[in-house]
mmCIF file of the N, C-alpha and C atoms, coordinates in Angstrom:
data_MODEL
# 
_entry.id   MODEL 
# 
loop_
_atom_site.group_PDB 
_atom_site.id 
_atom_site.type_symbol 
_atom_site.label_atom_id 
_atom_site.label_alt_id 
_atom_site.label_comp_id 
_atom_site.label_asym_id 
_atom_site.label_entity_id 
_atom_site.label_seq_id 
_atom_site.pdbx_PDB_ins_code 
_atom_site.Cartn_x 
_atom_site.Cartn_y 
_atom_site.Cartn_z 
_atom_site.occupancy 
_atom_site.B_iso_or_equiv 
_atom_site.pdbx_formal_charge 
_atom_site.auth_seq_id 
_atom_site.auth_comp_id 
_atom_site.auth_asym_id 
_atom_site.auth_atom_id 
_atom_site.pdbx_PDB_model_num 
ATOM 1   N N  . MET A 1 1  ? 96.676 115.379 100.556 1.00 0.00 ? 1  MET A N  1 
ATOM 2   C CA . MET A 1 1  ? 95.479 115.472 99.771  1.00 0.00 ? 1  MET A CA 1 
ATOM 3   C C  . MET A 1 1  ? 95.761 115.091 98.316  1.00 0.00 ? 1  MET A C  1 
ATOM 4   N N  . ILE A 1 2  ? 96.860 115.548 97.794  1.00 0.00 ? 2  ILE A N  1 
ATOM 5   C CA . ILE A 1 2  ? 97.197 115.257 96.405  1.00 0.00 ? 2  ILE A CA 1 
ATOM 6   C C  . ILE A 1 2  ? 97.431 113.735 96.223  1.00 0.00 ? 2  ILE A C  1 
ATOM 7   N N  . PHE A 1 3  ? 98.100 113.156 97.202  1.00 0.00 ? 3  PHE A N  1 
ATOM 8   C CA . PHE A 1 3  ? 98.340 111.707 97.145  1.00 0.00 ? 3  PHE A CA 1 
ATOM 9   C C  . PHE A 1 3  ? 97.000 110.966 97.063  1.00 0.00 ? 3  PHE A C  1 
ATOM 10  N N  . TRP A 1 4  ? 96.074 111.277 97.959  1.00 0.00 ? 4  TRP A N  1 
ATOM 11  C CA . TRP A 1 4  ? 94.781 110.588 98.002  1.00 0.00 ? 4  TRP A CA 1 
ATOM 12  C C  . TRP A 1 4  ? 93.973 110.876 96.740  1.00 0.00 ? 4  TRP A C  1 
ATOM 13  N N  . ARG A 1 5  ? 94.020 112.073 96.259  1.00 0.00 ? 5  ARG A N  1 
ATOM 14  C CA . ARG A 1 5  ? 93.340 112.407 94.957  1.00 0.00 ? 5  ARG A CA 1 
ATOM 15  C C  . ARG A 1 5  ? 93.859 111.503 93.861  1.00 0.00 ? 5  ARG A C  1 
ATOM 16  N N  . ASP A 1 6  ? 95.183 111.427 93.738  1.00 0.00 ? 6  ASP A N  1 
ATOM 17  C CA . ASP A 1 6  ? 95.784 110.642 92.655  1.00 0.00 ? 6  ASP A CA 1 
ATOM 18  C C  . ASP A 1 6  ? 95.555 109.148 92.871  1.00 0.00 ? 6  ASP A C  1 
ATOM 19  N N  . PHE A 1 7  ? 95.607 108.680 94.127  1.00 0.00 ? 7  PHE A N  1 
ATOM 20  C CA . PHE A 1 7  ? 95.334 107.293 94.419  1.00 0.00 ? 7  PHE A CA 1 
ATOM 21  C C  . PHE A 1 7  ? 93.899 106.913 94.003  1.00 0.00 ? 7  PHE A C  1 
ATOM 22  N N  . ALA A 1 8  ? 92.964 107.750 94.387  1.00 0.00 ? 8  ALA A N  1 
ATOM 23  C CA . ALA A 1 8  ? 91.551 107.493 94.030  1.00 0.00 ? 8  ALA A CA 1 
ATOM 24  C C  . ALA A 1 8  ? 91.364 107.462 92.544  1.00 0.00 ? 8  ALA A C  1 
ATOM 25  N N  . LYS A 1 9  ? 91.974 108.376 91.851  1.00 0.00 ? 9  LYS A N  1 
ATOM 26  C CA . LYS A 1 9  ? 91.842 108.423 90.380  1.00 0.00 ? 9  LYS A CA 1 
ATOM 27  C C  . LYS A 1 9  ? 92.433 107.157 89.764  1.00 0.00 ? 9  LYS A C  1 
ATOM 28  N N  . ALA A 1 10 ? 93.597 106.723 90.232  1.00 0.00 ? 10 ALA A N  1 
ATOM 29  C CA . ALA A 1 10 ? 94.252 105.560 89.679  1.00 0.00 ? 10 ALA A CA 1 
ATOM 30  C C  . ALA A 1 10 ? 93.446 104.289 89.904  1.00 0.00 ? 10 ALA A C  1 
ATOM 31  N N  . HIS A 1 11 ? 92.652 104.256 91.023  1.00 0.00 ? 11 HIS A N  1 
ATOM 32  C CA . HIS A 1 11 ? 91.886 103.068 91.327  1.00 0.00 ? 11 HIS A CA 1 
ATOM 33  C C  . HIS A 1 11 ? 90.383 103.248 91.005  1.00 0.00 ? 11 HIS A C  1 
ATOM 34  N N  . LYS A 1 12 ? 90.076 104.294 90.261  1.00 0.00 ? 12 LYS A N  1 
ATOM 35  C CA . LYS A 1 12 ? 88.694 104.601 89.852  1.00 0.00 ? 12 LYS A CA 1 
ATOM 36  C C  . LYS A 1 12 ? 87.732 104.670 91.070  1.00 0.00 ? 12 LYS A C  1 
ATOM 37  N N  . ILE A 1 13 ? 88.206 105.411 92.065  1.00 0.00 ? 13 ILE A N  1 
ATOM 38  C CA . ILE A 1 13 ? 87.439 105.638 93.317  1.00 0.00 ? 13 ILE A CA 1 
ATOM 39  C C  . ILE A 1 13 ? 87.062 107.112 93.381  1.00 0.00 ? 13 ILE A C  1 
ATOM 40  N N  . ARG A 1 14 ? 85.855 107.416 93.778  1.00 0.00 ? 14 ARG A N  1 
ATOM 41  C CA . ARG A 1 14 ? 85.469 108.822 93.949  1.00 0.00 ? 14 ARG A CA 1 
ATOM 42  C C  . ARG A 1 14 ? 86.218 109.416 95.134  1.00 0.00 ? 14 ARG A C  1 
ATOM 43  N N  . PHE A 1 15 ? 86.750 110.608 94.937  1.00 0.00 ? 15 PHE A N  1 
ATOM 44  C CA . PHE A 1 15 ? 87.453 111.336 95.996  1.00 0.00 ? 15 PHE A CA 1 
ATOM 45  C C  . PHE A 1 15 ? 86.591 112.534 96.395  1.00 0.00 ? 15 PHE A C  1 
ATOM 46  N N  . ILE A 1 16 ? 86.145 112.549 97.611  1.00 0.00 ? 16 ILE A N  1 
ATOM 47  C CA . ILE A 1 16 ? 85.284 113.631 98.092  1.00 0.00 ? 16 ILE A CA 1 
ATOM 48  C C  . ILE A 1 16 ? 86.040 114.396 99.182  1.00 0.00 ? 16 ILE A C  1 
ATOM 49  N N  . LEU A 1 17 ? 86.184 115.676 98.951  1.00 0.00 ? 17 LEU A N  1 
ATOM 50  C CA . LEU A 1 17 ? 86.880 116.508 99.945  1.00 0.00 ? 17 LEU A CA 1 
ATOM 51  C C  . LEU A 1 17 ? 85.845 117.176 100.845 1.00 0.00 ? 17 LEU A C  1 
ATOM 52  N N  . GLU A 1 18 ? 85.978 116.979 102.134 1.00 0.00 ? 18 GLU A N  1 
ATOM 53  C CA . GLU A 1 18 ? 85.062 117.571 103.110 1.00 0.00 ? 18 GLU A CA 1 
ATOM 54  C C  . GLU A 1 18 ? 85.727 118.791 103.757 1.00 0.00 ? 18 GLU A C  1 
ATOM 55  N N  . GLY A 1 19 ? 84.887 119.593 104.353 1.00 0.00 ? 19 GLY A N  1 
ATOM 56  C CA . GLY A 1 19 ? 85.379 120.727 105.131 1.00 0.00 ? 19 GLY A CA 1 
ATOM 57  C C  . GLY A 1 19 ? 85.499 122.047 104.391 1.00 0.00 ? 19 GLY A C  1 
ATOM 58  N N  . ILE A 1 20 ? 84.772 122.183 103.302 1.00 0.00 ? 20 ILE A N  1 
ATOM 59  C CA . ILE A 1 20 ? 84.772 123.458 102.589 1.00 0.00 ? 20 ILE A CA 1 
ATOM 60  C C  . ILE A 1 20 ? 83.871 124.417 103.333 1.00 0.00 ? 20 ILE A C  1 
ATOM 61  N N  . GLU A 1 21 ? 84.468 125.356 104.075 1.00 0.00 ? 21 GLU A N  1 
ATOM 62  C CA . GLU A 1 21 ? 83.708 126.197 104.971 1.00 0.00 ? 21 GLU A CA 1 
ATOM 63  C C  . GLU A 1 21 ? 83.384 127.574 104.414 1.00 0.00 ? 21 GLU A C  1 
ATOM 64  N N  . ASN A 1 22 ? 84.183 128.010 103.424 1.00 0.00 ? 22 ASN A N  1 
ATOM 65  C CA . ASN A 1 22 ? 83.960 129.349 102.853 1.00 0.00 ? 22 ASN A CA 1 
ATOM 66  C C  . ASN A 1 22 ? 84.524 129.459 101.451 1.00 0.00 ? 22 ASN A C  1 
ATOM 67  N N  . GLU A 1 23 ? 84.259 130.584 100.835 1.00 0.00 ? 23 GLU A N  1 
ATOM 68  C CA . GLU A 1 23 ? 84.672 130.802 99.442  1.00 0.00 ? 23 GLU A CA 1 
ATOM 69  C C  . GLU A 1 23 ? 86.197 130.763 99.279  1.00 0.00 ? 23 GLU A C  1 
ATOM 70  N N  . LYS A 1 24 ? 86.896 131.290 100.261 1.00 0.00 ? 24 LYS A N  1 
ATOM 71  C CA . LYS A 1 24 ? 88.356 131.290 100.208 1.00 0.00 ? 24 LYS A CA 1 
ATOM 72  C C  . LYS A 1 24 ? 88.934 129.881 100.113 1.00 0.00 ? 24 LYS A C  1 
ATOM 73  N N  . ILE A 1 25 ? 88.418 128.978 100.933 1.00 0.00 ? 25 ILE A N  1 
ATOM 74  C CA . ILE A 1 25 ? 88.873 127.586 100.889 1.00 0.00 ? 25 ILE A CA 1 
ATOM 75  C C  . ILE A 1 25 ? 88.453 126.958 99.565  1.00 0.00 ? 25 ILE A C  1 
ATOM 76  N N  . ASP A 1 26 ? 87.247 127.222 99.146  1.00 0.00 ? 26 ASP A N  1 
ATOM 77  C CA . ASP A 1 26 ? 86.760 126.654 97.858  1.00 0.00 ? 26 ASP A CA 1 
ATOM 78  C C  . ASP A 1 26 ? 87.657 127.068 96.703  1.00 0.00 ? 26 ASP A C  1 
ATOM 79  N N  . GLN A 1 27 ? 88.045 128.340 96.651  1.00 0.00 ? 27 GLN A N  1 
ATOM 80  C CA . GLN A 1 27 ? 88.917 128.824 95.590  1.00 0.00 ? 27 GLN A CA 1 
ATOM 81  C C  . GLN A 1 27 ? 90.317 128.181 95.686  1.00 0.00 ? 27 GLN A C  1 
ATOM 82  N N  . PHE A 1 28 ? 90.809 127.988 96.896  1.00 0.00 ? 28 PHE A N  1 
ATOM 83  C CA . PHE A 1 28 ? 92.102 127.336 97.065  1.00 0.00 ? 28 PHE A CA 1 
ATOM 84  C C  . PHE A 1 28 ? 92.054 125.904 96.550  1.00 0.00 ? 28 PHE A C  1 
ATOM 85  N N  . ILE A 1 29 ? 90.985 125.195 96.845  1.00 0.00 ? 29 ILE A N  1 
ATOM 86  C CA . ILE A 1 29 ? 90.853 123.802 96.398  1.00 0.00 ? 29 ILE A CA 1 
ATOM 87  C C  . ILE A 1 29 ? 90.753 123.724 94.896  1.00 0.00 ? 29 ILE A C  1 
ATOM 88  N N  . ASP A 1 30 ? 90.296 124.778 94.216  1.00 0.00 ? 30 ASP A N  1 
ATOM 89  C CA . ASP A 1 30 ? 90.286 124.799 92.772  1.00 0.00 ? 30 ASP A CA 1 
ATOM 90  C C  . ASP A 1 30 ? 91.683 124.519 92.169  1.00 0.00 ? 30 ASP A C  1 
ATOM 91  N N  . LEU A 1 31 ? 92.697 124.875 92.870  1.00 0.00 ? 31 LEU A N  1 
ATOM 92  C CA . LEU A 1 31 ? 94.080 124.678 92.417  1.00 0.00 ? 31 LEU A CA 1 
ATOM 93  C C  . LEU A 1 31 ? 94.430 123.188 92.312  1.00 0.00 ? 31 LEU A C  1 
ATOM 94  N N  . PHE A 1 32 ? 93.680 122.320 93.021  1.00 0.00 ? 32 PHE A N  1 
ATOM 95  C CA . PHE A 1 32 ? 94.049 120.911 93.121  1.00 0.00 ? 32 PHE A CA 1 
ATOM 96  C C  . PHE A 1 32 ? 93.146 120.016 92.246  1.00 0.00 ? 32 PHE A C  1 
ATOM 97  N N  . ASN A 1 33 ? 92.245 120.652 91.492  1.00 0.00 ? 33 ASN A N  1 
ATOM 98  C CA . ASN A 1 33 ? 91.405 119.891 90.590  1.00 0.00 ? 33 ASN A CA 1 
ATOM 99  C C  . ASN A 1 33 ? 90.630 118.779 91.251  1.00 0.00 ? 33 ASN A C  1 
ATOM 100 N N  . ILE A 1 34 ? 89.911 119.132 92.354  1.00 0.00 ? 34 ILE A N  1 
ATOM 101 C CA . ILE A 1 34 ? 89.058 118.190 93.070  1.00 0.00 ? 34 ILE A CA 1 
ATOM 102 C C  . ILE A 1 34 ? 87.614 118.622 92.833  1.00 0.00 ? 34 ILE A C  1 
ATOM 103 N N  . ASP A 1 35 ? 86.873 117.771 92.152  1.00 0.00 ? 35 ASP A N  1 
ATOM 104 C CA . ASP A 1 35 ? 85.506 118.128 91.745  1.00 0.00 ? 35 ASP A CA 1 
ATOM 105 C C  . ASP A 1 35 ? 84.446 117.922 92.782  1.00 0.00 ? 35 ASP A C  1 
ATOM 106 N N  . ILE A 1 36 ? 84.557 116.902 93.584  1.00 0.00 ? 36 ILE A N  1 
ATOM 107 C CA . ILE A 1 36 ? 83.501 116.623 94.542  1.00 0.00 ? 36 ILE A CA 1 
ATOM 108 C C  . ILE A 1 36 ? 83.917 117.149 95.926  1.00 0.00 ? 36 ILE A C  1 
ATOM 109 N N  . ARG A 1 37 ? 83.107 118.069 96.397  1.00 0.00 ? 37 ARG A N  1 
ATOM 110 C CA . ARG A 1 37 ? 83.420 118.730 97.667  1.00 0.00 ? 37 ARG A CA 1 
ATOM 111 C C  . ARG A 1 37 ? 82.139 118.859 98.497  1.00 0.00 ? 37 ARG A C  1 
ATOM 112 N N  . GLN A 1 38 ? 82.341 118.940 99.814  1.00 0.00 ? 38 GLN A N  1 
ATOM 113 C CA . GLN A 1 38 ? 81.155 119.205 100.653 1.00 0.00 ? 38 GLN A CA 1 
ATOM 114 C C  . GLN A 1 38 ? 81.593 120.012 101.868 1.00 0.00 ? 38 GLN A C  1 
ATOM 115 N N  . GLY A 1 39 ? 80.625 120.722 102.427 1.00 0.00 ? 39 GLY A N  1 
ATOM 116 C CA . GLY A 1 39 ? 80.913 121.514 103.594 1.00 0.00 ? 39 GLY A CA 1 
ATOM 117 C C  . GLY A 1 39 ? 79.865 122.603 103.788 1.00 0.00 ? 39 GLY A C  1 
ATOM 118 N N  . TYR A 1 40 ? 79.999 123.364 104.853 1.00 0.00 ? 40 TYR A N  1 
ATOM 119 C CA . TYR A 1 40 ? 79.029 124.393 105.197 1.00 0.00 ? 40 TYR A CA 1 
ATOM 120 C C  . TYR A 1 40 ? 78.953 125.470 104.102 1.00 0.00 ? 40 TYR A C  1 
ATOM 121 N N  . TYR A 1 41 ? 79.991 125.642 103.321 1.00 0.00 ? 41 TYR A N  1 
ATOM 122 C CA . TYR A 1 41 ? 79.937 126.641 102.264 1.00 0.00 ? 41 TYR A CA 1 
ATOM 123 C C  . TYR A 1 41 ? 78.816 126.346 101.282 1.00 0.00 ? 41 TYR A C  1 
ATOM 124 N N  . TYR A 1 42 ? 78.566 125.082 101.023 1.00 0.00 ? 42 TYR A N  1 
ATOM 125 C CA . TYR A 1 42 ? 77.575 124.667 100.085 1.00 0.00 ? 42 TYR A CA 1 
ATOM 126 C C  . TYR A 1 42 ? 76.168 124.553 100.706 1.00 0.00 ? 42 TYR A C  1 
ATOM 127 N N  . GLU A 1 43 ? 76.131 123.922 101.871 1.00 0.00 ? 43 GLU A N  1 
ATOM 128 C CA . GLU A 1 43 ? 74.840 123.733 102.550 1.00 0.00 ? 43 GLU A CA 1 
ATOM 129 C C  . GLU A 1 43 ? 75.103 123.241 103.970 1.00 0.00 ? 43 GLU A C  1 
ATOM 130 N N  . LYS A 1 44 ? 74.338 123.784 104.905 1.00 0.00 ? 44 LYS A N  1 
ATOM 131 C CA . LYS A 1 44 ? 74.433 123.312 106.294 1.00 0.00 ? 44 LYS A CA 1 
ATOM 132 C C  . LYS A 1 44 ? 73.715 121.980 106.384 1.00 0.00 ? 44 LYS A C  1 
ATOM 133 N N  . PRO A 1 45 ? 74.170 121.065 107.250 1.00 0.00 ? 45 PRO A N  1 
ATOM 134 C CA . PRO A 1 45 ? 73.533 119.779 107.384 1.00 0.00 ? 45 PRO A CA 1 
ATOM 135 C C  . PRO A 1 45 ? 72.141 119.910 107.923 1.00 0.00 ? 45 PRO A C  1 
ATOM 136 N N  . HIS A 1 46 ? 71.240 119.003 107.504 1.00 0.00 ? 46 HIS A N  1 
ATOM 137 C CA . HIS A 1 46 ? 69.878 118.996 107.922 1.00 0.00 ? 46 HIS A CA 1 
ATOM 138 C C  . HIS A 1 46 ? 69.574 117.593 108.500 1.00 0.00 ? 46 HIS A C  1 
ATOM 139 N N  . PRO A 1 47 ? 68.732 117.528 109.512 1.00 0.00 ? 47 PRO A N  1 
ATOM 140 C CA . PRO A 1 47 ? 68.364 116.198 110.053 1.00 0.00 ? 47 PRO A CA 1 
ATOM 141 C C  . PRO A 1 47 ? 67.556 115.431 109.013 1.00 0.00 ? 47 PRO A C  1 
ATOM 142 N N  . ILE A 1 48 ? 67.679 114.129 108.986 1.00 0.00 ? 48 ILE A N  1 
ATOM 143 C CA . ILE A 1 48 ? 66.934 113.292 108.050 1.00 0.00 ? 48 ILE A CA 1 
ATOM 144 C C  . ILE A 1 48 ? 65.623 112.891 108.694 1.00 0.00 ? 48 ILE A C  1 
ATOM 145 N N  . GLN A 1 49 ? 64.564 112.883 107.902 1.00 0.00 ? 49 GLN A N  1 
ATOM 146 C CA . GLN A 1 49 ? 63.274 112.417 108.390 1.00 0.00 ? 49 GLN A CA 1 
ATOM 147 C C  . GLN A 1 49 ? 63.138 110.937 107.991 1.00 0.00 ? 49 GLN A C  1 
ATOM 148 N N  . LEU A 1 50 ? 63.024 110.071 108.978 1.00 0.00 ? 50 LEU A N  1 
ATOM 149 C CA . LEU A 1 50 ? 62.870 108.660 108.746 1.00 0.00 ? 50 LEU A CA 1 
ATOM 150 C C  . LEU A 1 50 ? 61.451 108.224 109.067 1.00 0.00 ? 50 LEU A C  1 
ATOM 151 N N  . ASP A 1 51 ? 60.920 107.343 108.237 1.00 0.00 ? 51 ASP A N  1 
ATOM 152 C CA . ASP A 1 51 ? 59.603 106.787 108.487 1.00 0.00 ? 51 ASP A CA 1 
ATOM 153 C C  . ASP A 1 51 ? 59.789 105.492 109.276 1.00 0.00 ? 51 ASP A C  1 
ATOM 154 N N  . ALA A 1 52 ? 59.334 105.452 110.527 1.00 0.00 ? 52 ALA A N  1 
ATOM 155 C CA . ALA A 1 52 ? 59.553 104.291 111.405 1.00 0.00 ? 52 ALA A CA 1 
ATOM 156 C C  . ALA A 1 52 ? 58.762 103.076 110.905 1.00 0.00 ? 52 ALA A C  1 
ATOM 157 N N  . ASN A 1 53 ? 57.788 103.245 110.022 1.00 0.00 ? 53 ASN A N  1 
ATOM 158 C CA . ASN A 1 53 ? 56.986 102.139 109.517 1.00 0.00 ? 53 ASN A CA 1 
ATOM 159 C C  . ASN A 1 53 ? 57.633 101.407 108.350 1.00 0.00 ? 53 ASN A C  1 
ATOM 160 N N  . LYS A 1 54 ? 58.730 101.869 107.870 1.00 0.00 ? 54 LYS A N  1 
ATOM 161 C CA . LYS A 1 54 ? 59.379 101.235 106.708 1.00 0.00 ? 54 LYS A CA 1 
ATOM 162 C C  . LYS A 1 54 ? 60.372 100.214 107.151 1.00 0.00 ? 54 LYS A C  1 
# 
């Protein structure tokens, strides 16, 4: 994870960490200075509503 974080930063690429399931994991990830995160801890996925006429 640290390699990919540093690689992304060096190449000006956004690094998004997935799989944050609870507060304990979120606090652990704080140690690695990763700002963009996603997972059930923040919000459960929702189906997208698509307009078939577009």
